[in-house]
mmCIF file of the C-alpha atoms, coordinates in Angstrom:
data_MODEL
# 
_entry.id   MODEL 
# 
loop_
_atom_site.group_PDB 
_atom_site.id 
_atom_site.type_symbol 
_atom_site.label_atom_id 
_atom_site.label_alt_id 
_atom_site.label_comp_id 
_atom_site.label_asym_id 
_atom_site.label_entity_id 
_atom_site.label_seq_id 
_atom_site.pdbx_PDB_ins_code 
_atom_site.Cartn_x 
_atom_site.Cartn_y 
_atom_site.Cartn_z 
_atom_site.occupancy 
_atom_site.B_iso_or_equiv 
_atom_site.pdbx_formal_charge 
_atom_site.auth_seq_id 
_atom_site.auth_comp_id 
_atom_site.auth_asym_id 
_atom_site.auth_atom_id 
_atom_site.pdbx_PDB_model_num 
ATOM 1  C CA . MET A 1 1  ? -0.204  0.365  0.098   1.00 0.00 ? 1  MET A CA 1 
ATOM 2  C CA . GLU A 1 2  ? 1.335   3.583  -0.709  1.00 0.00 ? 2  GLU A CA 1 
ATOM 3  C CA . LYS A 1 3  ? 1.875   5.708  2.160   1.00 0.00 ? 3  LYS A CA 1 
ATOM 4  C CA . SER A 1 4  ? -0.471  8.323  2.736   1.00 0.00 ? 4  SER A CA 1 
ATOM 5  C CA . VAL A 1 5  ? 0.385   12.189 2.854   1.00 0.00 ? 5  VAL A CA 1 
ATOM 6  C CA . PHE A 1 6  ? -0.960  15.539 3.531   1.00 0.00 ? 6  PHE A CA 1 
ATOM 7  C CA . VAL A 1 7  ? -2.524  17.424 1.523   1.00 0.00 ? 7  VAL A CA 1 
ATOM 8  C CA . ARG A 1 8  ? -3.384  21.566 2.590   1.00 0.00 ? 8  ARG A CA 1 
ATOM 9  C CA . GLY A 1 9  ? -6.143  23.590 1.231   1.00 0.00 ? 9  GLY A CA 1 
ATOM 10 C CA . ARG A 1 10 ? -8.222  26.623 2.681   1.00 0.00 ? 10 ARG A CA 1 
ATOM 11 C CA . VAL A 1 11 ? -11.892 26.482 3.073   1.00 0.00 ? 11 VAL A CA 1 
ATOM 12 C CA . THR A 1 12 ? -14.640 28.417 5.228   1.00 0.00 ? 12 THR A CA 1 
ATOM 13 C CA . GLU A 1 13 ? -16.055 27.503 8.498   1.00 0.00 ? 13 GLU A CA 1 
ATOM 14 C CA . THR A 1 14 ? -18.815 26.713 7.158   1.00 0.00 ? 14 THR A CA 1 
ATOM 15 C CA . VAL A 1 15 ? -17.759 24.604 3.891   1.00 0.00 ? 15 VAL A CA 1 
ATOM 16 C CA . ARG A 1 16 ? -15.513 22.551 6.651   1.00 0.00 ? 16 ARG A CA 1 
ATOM 17 C CA . ALA A 1 17 ? -18.890 22.064 8.892   1.00 0.00 ? 17 ALA A CA 1 
ATOM 18 C CA . ARG A 1 18 ? -21.036 21.160 6.269   1.00 0.00 ? 18 ARG A CA 1 
ATOM 19 C CA . PHE A 1 19 ? -18.515 18.737 4.695   1.00 0.00 ? 19 PHE A CA 1 
ATOM 20 C CA . LYS A 1 20 ? -17.694 16.761 7.877   1.00 0.00 ? 20 LYS A CA 1 
ATOM 21 C CA . SER A 1 21 ? -21.391 16.639 8.938   1.00 0.00 ? 21 SER A CA 1 
ATOM 22 C CA . ALA A 1 22 ? -21.999 14.962 4.793   1.00 0.00 ? 22 ALA A CA 1 
ATOM 23 C CA . CYS A 1 23 ? -19.330 12.869 5.219   1.00 0.00 ? 23 CYS A CA 1 
ATOM 24 C CA . ALA A 1 24 ? -20.149 11.136 9.070   1.00 0.00 ? 24 ALA A CA 1 
ATOM 25 C CA . LEU A 1 25 ? -24.070 10.856 7.545   1.00 0.00 ? 25 LEU A CA 1 
ATOM 26 C CA . GLN A 1 26 ? -22.550 8.518  4.709   1.00 0.00 ? 26 GLN A CA 1 
ATOM 27 C CA . ASN A 1 27 ? -20.200 7.201  7.769   1.00 0.00 ? 27 ASN A CA 1 
ATOM 28 C CA . ARG A 1 28 ? -17.426 8.287  5.598   1.00 0.00 ? 28 ARG A CA 1 
ATOM 29 C CA . THR A 1 29 ? -13.870 9.691  6.585   1.00 0.00 ? 29 THR A CA 1 
ATOM 30 C CA . MET A 1 30 ? -13.401 13.421 5.281   1.00 0.00 ? 30 MET A CA 1 
ATOM 31 C CA . ASP A 1 31 ? -10.078 11.919 4.115   1.00 0.00 ? 31 ASP A CA 1 
ATOM 32 C CA . SER A 1 32 ? -11.629 9.179  2.062   1.00 0.00 ? 32 SER A CA 1 
ATOM 33 C CA . VAL A 1 33 ? -14.081 11.346 0.341   1.00 0.00 ? 33 VAL A CA 1 
ATOM 34 C CA . MET A 1 34 ? -11.475 13.673 -0.387  1.00 0.00 ? 34 MET A CA 1 
ATOM 35 C CA . GLU A 1 35 ? -9.489  11.400 -1.892  1.00 0.00 ? 35 GLU A CA 1 
ATOM 36 C CA . GLU A 1 36 ? -12.026 10.236 -4.535  1.00 0.00 ? 36 GLU A CA 1 
ATOM 37 C CA . LEU A 1 37 ? -12.676 13.692 -5.157  1.00 0.00 ? 37 LEU A CA 1 
ATOM 38 C CA . ILE A 1 38 ? -9.152  14.372 -6.366  1.00 0.00 ? 38 ILE A CA 1 
ATOM 39 C CA . LEU A 1 39 ? -9.015  11.056 -8.055  1.00 0.00 ? 39 LEU A CA 1 
ATOM 40 C CA . ASN A 1 40 ? -12.296 11.758 -10.013 1.00 0.00 ? 40 ASN A CA 1 
ATOM 41 C CA . TRP A 1 41 ? -11.086 15.681 -10.309 1.00 0.00 ? 41 TRP A CA 1 
ATOM 42 C CA . LEU A 1 42 ? -7.574  13.841 -12.083 1.00 0.00 ? 42 LEU A CA 1 
ATOM 43 C CA . GLU A 1 43 ? -9.851  11.219 -14.126 1.00 0.00 ? 43 GLU A CA 1 
ATOM 44 C CA . GLN A 1 44 ? -11.457 14.425 -16.048 1.00 0.00 ? 44 GLN A CA 1 
ATOM 45 C CA . GLN A 1 45 ? -8.559  16.610 -16.401 1.00 0.00 ? 45 GLN A CA 1 
ATOM 46 C CA . ASN A 1 46 ? -7.079  13.537 -18.647 1.00 0.00 ? 46 ASN A CA 1 
ATOM 47 C CA . PRO A 1 47 ? -8.988  10.589 -19.242 1.00 0.00 ? 47 PRO A CA 1 
ATOM 48 C CA . ASN A 1 48 ? -6.274  8.295  -20.954 1.00 0.00 ? 48 ASN A CA 1 
ATOM 49 C CA . SER A 1 49 ? -4.074  8.710  -17.699 1.00 0.00 ? 49 SER A CA 1 
ATOM 50 C CA . THR A 1 50 ? -3.855  6.241  -14.353 1.00 0.00 ? 50 THR A CA 1 
ATOM 51 C CA . ALA A 1 51 ? -4.688  7.528  -11.203 1.00 0.00 ? 51 ALA A CA 1 
ATOM 52 C CA . GLN A 1 52 ? -2.824  5.683  -10.229 1.00 0.00 ? 52 GLN A CA 1 
ATOM 53 C CA . ASN A 1 53 ? 0.319   6.766  -11.431 1.00 0.00 ? 53 ASN A CA 1 
ATOM 54 C CA . PRO A 1 54 ? 1.275   10.397 -10.067 1.00 0.00 ? 54 PRO A CA 1 
ATOM 55 C CA . LYS A 1 55 ? 4.399   10.640 -12.397 1.00 0.00 ? 55 LYS A CA 1 
ATOM 56 C CA . VAL A 1 56 ? 2.184   10.711 -15.494 1.00 0.00 ? 56 VAL A CA 1 
ATOM 57 C CA . GLN A 1 57 ? 1.960   14.419 -16.508 1.00 0.00 ? 57 GLN A CA 1 
ATOM 58 C CA . ASN A 1 58 ? -1.272  16.232 -17.998 1.00 0.00 ? 58 ASN A CA 1 
ATOM 59 C CA . PRO A 1 59 ? -0.135  17.154 -21.423 1.00 0.00 ? 59 PRO A CA 1 
ATOM 60 C CA . LYS A 1 60 ? -2.378  20.300 -20.899 1.00 0.00 ? 60 LYS A CA 1 
ATOM 61 C CA . ALA A 1 61 ? -0.070  21.301 -18.482 1.00 0.00 ? 61 ALA A CA 1 
ATOM 62 C CA . SER A 1 62 ? 3.120   21.169 -20.537 1.00 0.00 ? 62 SER A CA 1 
# 
C-alpha cells in the first residue's frame, strides 16, 4: 500500500462544517471523500491517464 501524505487547503468554516457533517452522515472519513474527489478530478483532466500513477503528467500543463 502506498504511503499517505498530507494535502492542505483552505475553505471557510461553514464549508468545512458542512463537509464534515455530510461525511459523517454517510459514515465516511473526510480523508476518503477528499481522495475520491481528487481522483475523480484528475480523471476528468486527463481521462486517458491512470489515476494510480502520479508521475504521469497532464499534457495540458506542458
